[in-house]
A tleap script that builds the chain and sets N, CA, C and O, in Angstrom:
source leaprc.protein.ff14SB
mol = sequence {
  NMET ALA ASN ARG LYS PRO ASP TYR LYS VAL
  PHE VAL SER ARG ASN ILE ALA LYS GLU GLY
  GLU GLU PRO ASN ASN PHE TYR HIE GLU VAL
  GLY ALA ALA TRP THR VAL ASP LYS ASP GLY
  ILE SER ILE SER LEU HIE ALA LEU PRO ILE
  ASP GLY ARG LEU VAL LEU PHE PRO ASN LYS
  CASP
}
set mol.1.N position { -11.681 193.853 255.522 }
set mol.1.CA position { -10.486 193.352 254.886 }
set mol.1.C position { -10.604 193.354 253.371 }
set mol.1.O position { -9.595 193.445 252.671 }
set mol.2.N position { -11.794 193.259 252.869 }
set mol.2.CA position { -11.965 193.229 251.418 }
set mol.2.C position { -11.407 194.513 250.807 }
set mol.2.O position { -11.707 195.620 251.254 }
set mol.3.N position { -10.591 194.331 249.777 }
set mol.3.CA position { -9.979 195.453 249.053 }
set mol.3.C position { -9.049 196.310 249.915 }
set mol.3.O position { -8.729 197.441 249.546 }
set mol.4.N position { -8.623 195.789 251.035 }
set mol.4.CA position { -7.682 196.479 251.911 }
set mol.4.C position { -6.337 195.801 251.854 }
set mol.4.O position { -6.256 194.575 251.919 }
set mol.5.N position { -5.261 196.592 251.730 }
set mol.5.CA position { -3.926 196.001 251.767 }
set mol.5.C position { -3.659 195.434 253.145 }
set mol.5.O position { -4.106 195.999 254.143 }
set mol.6.N position { -2.944 194.337 253.217 }
set mol.6.CA position { -2.636 193.750 254.543 }
set mol.6.C position { -1.772 194.701 255.386 }
set mol.6.O position { -0.938 195.438 254.859 }
set mol.7.N position { -1.989 194.665 256.677 }
set mol.7.CA position { -1.173 195.449 257.602 }
set mol.7.C position { 0.136 194.738 257.907 }
set mol.7.O position { 1.133 195.373 258.251 }
set mol.8.N position { 0.126 193.409 257.777 }
set mol.8.CA position { 1.310 192.603 258.080 }
set mol.8.C position { 1.503 191.543 257.005 }
set mol.8.O position { 0.560 191.141 256.324 }
set mol.9.N position { 2.743 191.104 256.871 }
set mol.9.CA position { 3.041 189.907 256.107 }
set mol.9.C position { 3.360 188.808 257.133 }
set mol.9.O position { 3.979 189.071 258.165 }
set mol.10.N position { 2.933 187.590 256.837 }
set mol.10.CA position { 3.124 186.478 257.762 }
set mol.10.C position { 4.210 185.558 257.197 }
set mol.10.O position { 4.168 185.173 256.028 }
set mol.11.N position { 5.168 185.220 258.037 }
set mol.11.CA position { 6.308 184.391 257.631 }
set mol.11.C position { 6.454 183.194 258.592 }
set mol.11.O position { 6.080 183.254 259.764 }
set mol.12.N position { 7.009 182.121 258.044 }
set mol.12.CA position { 7.504 181.015 258.867 }
set mol.12.C position { 8.956 181.345 259.149 }
set mol.12.O position { 9.713 181.710 258.249 }
set mol.13.N position { 9.334 181.210 260.415 }
set mol.13.CA position { 10.719 181.484 260.821 }
set mol.13.C position { 11.429 180.172 261.063 }
set mol.13.O position { 10.980 179.364 261.875 }
set mol.14.N position { 12.520 179.951 260.378 }
set mol.14.CA position { 13.331 178.730 260.544 }
set mol.14.C position { 14.749 179.149 260.921 }
set mol.14.O position { 15.324 180.060 260.325 }
set mol.15.N position { 15.293 178.470 261.914 }
set mol.15.CA position { 16.642 178.730 262.345 }
set mol.15.C position { 17.548 177.704 261.655 }
set mol.15.O position { 17.509 176.515 261.972 }
set mol.16.N position { 18.355 178.177 260.718 }
set mol.16.CA position { 19.227 177.291 259.951 }
set mol.16.C position { 20.670 177.557 260.361 }
set mol.16.O position { 21.162 178.680 260.260 }
set mol.17.N position { 21.332 176.513 260.823 }
set mol.17.CA position { 22.732 176.673 261.231 }
set mol.17.C position { 23.473 175.377 260.952 }
set mol.17.O position { 22.980 174.284 261.230 }
set mol.18.N position { 24.660 175.522 260.400 }
set mol.18.CA position { 25.529 174.373 260.236 }
set mol.18.C position { 26.321 174.206 261.536 }
set mol.18.O position { 26.513 175.161 262.288 }
set mol.19.N position { 26.766 172.999 261.780 }
set mol.19.CA position { 27.478 172.725 263.025 }
set mol.19.C position { 28.701 173.647 263.155 }
set mol.19.O position { 29.512 173.754 262.235 }
set mol.20.N position { 28.813 174.305 264.310 }
set mol.20.CA position { 29.941 175.192 264.565 }
set mol.20.C position { 29.759 176.602 264.065 }
set mol.20.O position { 30.628 177.446 264.284 }
set mol.21.N position { 28.628 176.893 263.384 }
set mol.21.CA position { 28.383 178.236 262.869 }
set mol.21.C position { 27.278 178.928 263.658 }
set mol.21.O position { 26.490 178.280 264.347 }
set mol.22.N position { 27.233 180.254 263.548 }
set mol.22.CA position { 26.175 181.033 264.181 }
set mol.22.C position { 24.835 180.690 263.549 }
set mol.22.O position { 24.772 180.450 262.344 }
set mol.23.N position { 23.749 180.662 264.345 }
set mol.23.CA position { 22.417 180.436 263.790 }
set mol.23.C position { 22.036 181.547 262.824 }
set mol.23.O position { 22.409 182.704 263.015 }
set mol.24.N position { 21.294 181.189 261.793 }
set mol.24.CA position { 20.854 182.159 260.775 }
set mol.24.C position { 19.382 181.950 260.548 }
set mol.24.O position { 18.967 180.867 260.135 }
set mol.25.N position { 18.558 182.994 260.816 }
set mol.25.CA position { 17.124 182.871 260.598 }
set mol.25.C position { 16.774 183.011 259.120 }
set mol.25.O position { 17.316 183.862 258.415 }
set mol.26.N position { 15.862 182.163 258.671 }
set mol.26.CA position { 15.364 182.150 257.308 }
set mol.26.C position { 13.865 182.368 257.386 }
set mol.26.O position { 13.184 181.718 258.180 }
set mol.27.N position { 13.340 183.282 256.565 }
set mol.27.CA position { 11.897 183.568 256.592 }
set mol.27.C position { 11.282 183.253 255.235 }
set mol.27.O position { 11.819 183.611 254.187 }
set mol.28.N position { 10.133 182.568 255.285 }
set mol.28.CA position { 9.391 182.235 254.073 }
set mol.28.C position { 7.981 182.764 254.230 }
set mol.28.O position { 7.288 182.405 255.182 }
set mol.29.N position { 7.538 183.621 253.301 }
set mol.29.CA position { 6.222 184.219 253.413 }
set mol.29.C position { 5.129 183.181 253.164 }
set mol.29.O position { 5.150 182.447 252.176 }
set mol.30.N position { 4.161 183.145 254.106 }
set mol.30.CA position { 3.081 182.162 254.011 }
set mol.30.C position { 1.690 182.790 254.118 }
set mol.30.O position { 0.692 182.070 254.132 }
set mol.31.N position { 1.610 184.115 254.192 }
set mol.31.CA position { 0.267 184.714 254.285 }
set mol.31.C position { 0.307 186.205 254.569 }
set mol.31.O position { 1.338 186.865 254.439 }
set mol.32.N position { -0.872 186.716 254.968 }
set mol.32.CA position { -1.033 188.138 255.251 }
set mol.32.C position { -1.946 188.300 256.450 }
set mol.32.O position { -2.692 187.384 256.798 }
set mol.33.N position { -1.887 189.484 257.094 }
set mol.33.CA position { -2.726 189.721 258.275 }
set mol.33.C position { -3.207 191.168 258.280 }
set mol.33.O position { -2.532 192.077 257.797 }
set mol.34.N position { -4.408 191.347 258.848 }
set mol.34.CA position { -5.028 192.649 258.932 }
set mol.34.C position { -5.437 192.924 260.377 }
set mol.34.O position { -5.866 192.009 261.081 }
set mol.35.N position { -5.309 194.172 260.827 }
set mol.35.CA position { -5.849 194.537 262.126 }
set mol.35.C position { -7.360 194.635 261.999 }
set mol.35.O position { -7.880 195.070 260.972 }
set mol.36.N position { -8.057 194.228 263.048 }
set mol.36.CA position { -9.512 194.247 263.052 }
set mol.36.C position { -9.990 194.897 264.363 }
set mol.36.O position { -9.186 195.276 265.215 }
set mol.37.N position { -11.311 195.015 264.499 }
set mol.37.CA position { -11.895 195.659 265.705 }
set mol.37.C position { -11.403 195.007 266.982 }
set mol.37.O position { -11.014 193.839 267.004 }
set mol.38.N position { -11.431 195.794 268.042 }
set mol.38.CA position { -11.100 195.327 269.397 }
set mol.38.C position { -9.685 194.782 269.502 }
set mol.38.O position { -9.443 193.789 270.187 }
set mol.39.N position { -8.745 195.444 268.814 }
set mol.39.CA position { -7.296 195.097 268.903 }
set mol.39.C position { -7.003 193.683 268.441 }
set mol.39.O position { -6.054 193.070 268.931 }
set mol.40.N position { -7.789 193.139 267.508 }
set mol.40.CA position { -7.542 191.801 267.003 }
set mol.40.C position { -6.742 191.820 265.717 }
set mol.40.O position { -6.532 192.877 265.123 }
set mol.41.N position { -6.299 190.661 265.292 }
set mol.41.CA position { -5.586 190.471 264.039 }
set mol.41.C position { -6.187 189.268 263.332 }
set mol.41.O position { -6.321 188.191 263.913 }
set mol.42.N position { -6.549 189.467 262.066 }
set mol.42.CA position { -7.087 188.400 261.247 }
set mol.42.C position { -5.981 187.948 260.313 }
set mol.42.O position { -5.372 188.760 259.617 }
set mol.43.N position { -5.720 186.625 260.302 }
set mol.43.CA position { -4.605 186.068 259.531 }
set mol.43.C position { -5.134 185.140 258.427 }
set mol.43.O position { -5.980 184.282 258.678 }
set mol.44.N position { -4.631 185.325 257.219 }
set mol.44.CA position { -4.963 184.463 256.083 }
set mol.44.C position { -3.687 183.785 255.633 }
set mol.44.O position { -2.720 184.453 255.266 }
set mol.45.N position { -3.677 182.444 255.659 }
set mol.45.CA position { -2.481 181.688 255.285 }
set mol.45.C position { -2.685 180.962 253.965 }
set mol.45.O position { -3.777 180.466 253.686 }
set mol.46.N position { -1.626 180.899 253.145 }
set mol.46.CA position { -1.666 180.091 251.926 }
set mol.46.C position { -0.728 178.885 252.043 }
set mol.46.O position { -0.579 178.107 251.100 }
set mol.47.N position { -0.103 178.745 253.207 }
set mol.47.CA position { 0.731 177.576 253.515 }
set mol.47.C position { 0.782 177.447 255.047 }
set mol.47.O position { 0.564 178.422 255.766 }
set mol.48.N position { 1.069 176.250 255.529 }
set mol.48.CA position { 1.144 176.022 256.970 }
set mol.48.C position { 2.575 175.670 257.369 }
set mol.48.O position { 3.263 174.935 256.661 }
set mol.49.N position { 3.015 176.200 258.508 }
set mol.49.CA position { 4.363 175.867 258.980 }
set mol.49.C position { 4.402 174.458 259.549 }
set mol.49.O position { 3.415 173.982 260.112 }
set mol.50.N position { 5.521 173.804 259.406 }
set mol.50.CA position { 5.694 172.454 259.941 }
set mol.50.C position { 5.741 172.500 261.471 }
set mol.50.O position { 5.154 171.652 262.144 }
set mol.51.N position { 6.437 173.490 262.005 }
set mol.51.CA position { 6.632 173.548 263.457 }
set mol.51.C position { 5.622 174.470 264.154 }
set mol.51.O position { 5.670 174.605 265.377 }
set mol.52.N position { 4.722 175.100 263.417 }
set mol.52.CA position { 3.712 175.943 264.030 }
set mol.52.C position { 4.183 177.327 264.389 }
set mol.52.O position { 3.444 178.060 265.046 }
set mol.53.N position { 5.372 177.722 263.995 }
set mol.53.CA position { 5.940 179.019 264.384 }
set mol.53.C position { 5.741 180.051 263.267 }
set mol.53.O position { 6.234 179.866 262.154 }
set mol.54.N position { 5.018 181.138 263.569 }
set mol.54.CA position { 4.763 182.202 262.616 }
set mol.54.C position { 5.329 183.508 263.144 }
set mol.54.O position { 5.410 183.713 264.356 }
set mol.55.N position { 5.722 184.394 262.234 }
set mol.55.CA position { 6.223 185.719 262.591 }
set mol.55.C position { 5.500 186.728 261.708 }
set mol.55.O position { 5.346 186.511 260.506 }
set mol.56.N position { 5.053 187.841 262.313 }
set mol.56.CA position { 4.389 188.908 261.555 }
set mol.56.C position { 5.304 190.118 261.488 }
set mol.56.O position { 5.850 190.544 262.506 }
set mol.57.N position { 5.473 190.673 260.295 }
set mol.57.CA position { 6.230 191.915 260.092 }
set mol.57.C position { 5.313 192.915 259.436 }
set mol.57.O position { 4.497 192.541 258.594 }
set mol.58.N position { 5.428 194.209 259.808 }
set mol.58.CA position { 4.609 195.224 259.146 }
set mol.58.C position { 4.807 195.196 257.651 }
set mol.58.O position { 5.920 195.019 257.157 }
set mol.59.N position { 3.704 195.375 256.930 }
set mol.59.CA position { 3.766 195.395 255.447 }
set mol.59.C position { 4.312 196.742 255.009 }
set mol.59.O position { 3.782 197.788 255.384 }
set mol.60.N position { 5.368 196.714 254.218 }
set mol.60.CA position { 5.967 197.940 253.687 }
set mol.60.C position { 5.449 198.170 252.284 }
set mol.60.O position { 5.503 197.270 251.445 }
set mol.61.N position { 4.950 199.361 252.020 }
set mol.61.CA position { 4.431 199.678 250.678 }
set mol.61.C position { 5.541 199.778 249.654 }
set mol.61.O position { 5.276 200.038 248.480 }
savepdb mol mol.pdb
quit
């Protein structure tokens, strides 16, 4: 992982909706993730989600 760009960005996913409106997902970046040996993923967080829900999206250059 050292000196390697992350394979994924890690986000907290929050569903924000006002009463009577369609739900709207909001994403806040909280870390990065790298693929590792044996099909694993190593995650480094700089913040923790309140509800424990994380979402990984591929890192776009």
